[in-house]
C-alpha positions in Angstrom: -67.0 -36.7 -40.1 -64.6 -33.8 -39.9 -65.5 -30.5 -41.3 -63.0 -29.2 -44.0 -62.4 -26.2 -41.8 -61.2 -28.4 -38.8 -58.5 -30.0 -41.1 -57.0 -26.8 -42.2 -54.1 -25.2 -40.2 -54.0 -21.6 -39.3 -51.0 -19.5 -40.0 -49.9 -19.7 -36.3 -50.4 -23.5 -36.4 -48.2 -23.7 -39.4 -45.5 -21.5 -37.8 -45.6 -23.6 -34.6 -45.4 -26.8 -36.6 -42.5 -25.6 -38.7 -40.8 -24.4 -35.5 -41.3 -27.9 -33.9 -39.9 -29.5 -37.1 -36.8 -27.3 -36.9 -36.3 -28.0 -33.2 -36.6 -31.9 -33.8 -34.2 -31.6 -36.8 -31.7 -29.8 -34.6 -32.1 -32.5 -31.9 -31.6 -35.3 -34.5 -28.5 -33.7 -36.0 -27.1 -33.3 -32.5 -27.8 -37.1 -31.7 -26.4 -38.2 -35.2 -23.2 -36.3 -34.6 -22.9 -37.9 -31.1 -23.3 -41.3 -32.6 -20.9 -40.5 -35.4 -18.3 -39.4 -32.9 -18.8 -42.4 -30.8 -18.4 -44.7 -33.8 -15.3 -43.0 -35.0 -13.8 -43.5 -31.6 -14.7 -47.1 -31.4 -13.4 -47.7 -35.0 -10.0 -46.1 -34.1 -9.8 -48.3 -30.9 -10.4 -51.4 -33.1 -8.0 -50.3 -35.7 -5.3 -49.8 -33.0 -6.0 -53.2 -31.6 -5.8 -54.9 -34.9 -2.6 -53.2 -35.8 -1.1 -54.4 -32.4 -2.3 -58.0 -33.1 -0.9 -57.9 -36.6 2.4 -56.8 -35.4 2.6 -59.4 -32.8 1.6 -62.0 -35.4 4.3 -60.7 -37.7 6.9 -61.0 -34.9 5.7 -64.7 -34.1 6.0 -65.6 -37.8 9.5 -64.2 -38.0 10.6 -66.1 -34.9 9.1 -69.4 -36.2 10.7 -68.7 -39.6 14.1 -68.2 -38.0 13.8 -71.3 -36.0 12.8 -73.3 -39.0 15.6 -72.1 -41.0 18.0 -73.0 -38.1 16.6 -76.6 -37.8 16.6 -77.1 -41.6 20.3 -76.1 -41.8 21.1 -78.5 -38.9 19.3 -81.5 -40.6 20.8 -80.6 -43.9 24.3 -80.7 -42.4 23.3 -84.0 -40.7 22.1 -85.4 -44.1 25.3 -84.3 -45.9 27.4 -85.9 -43.2 25.6 -89.2 -43.4 25.6 -89.2 -47.1 29.3 -88.4 -47.2 30.0 -91.2 -44.9 28.0 -93.6 -46.9 29.7 -92.5 -50.1 33.2 -92.7 -48.5 32.4 -96.2 -47.2 31.1 -97.3 -50.6 34.1 -95.8 -52.4 36.5 -97.7 -50.0 34.7 -100.9 -50.5 34.6 -100.7 -54.3 38.2 -99.4 -54.6 39.5 -102.4 -52.7 38.0 -104.8 -55.3 
């Protein structure tokens, strides 16, 4: 069994222990700051990439939208033409009777 005296730290031991804790604390702070800087850099890179992809997606959506409107107009004009022809034909058929 340990003697009580063996478990107690001397004043010099306490100073050395406190010094070691401060040294380790400084090392940890430095490492944490390094990781923080690296994470910020990575986050900014991902953010820039996302912005680029979103802008590309928006451009594609605008292009598809313009194409859809163009084709909708073409089909609408075609439908109006066909219905007009049918109406004129029916009008001519019924007006002759």
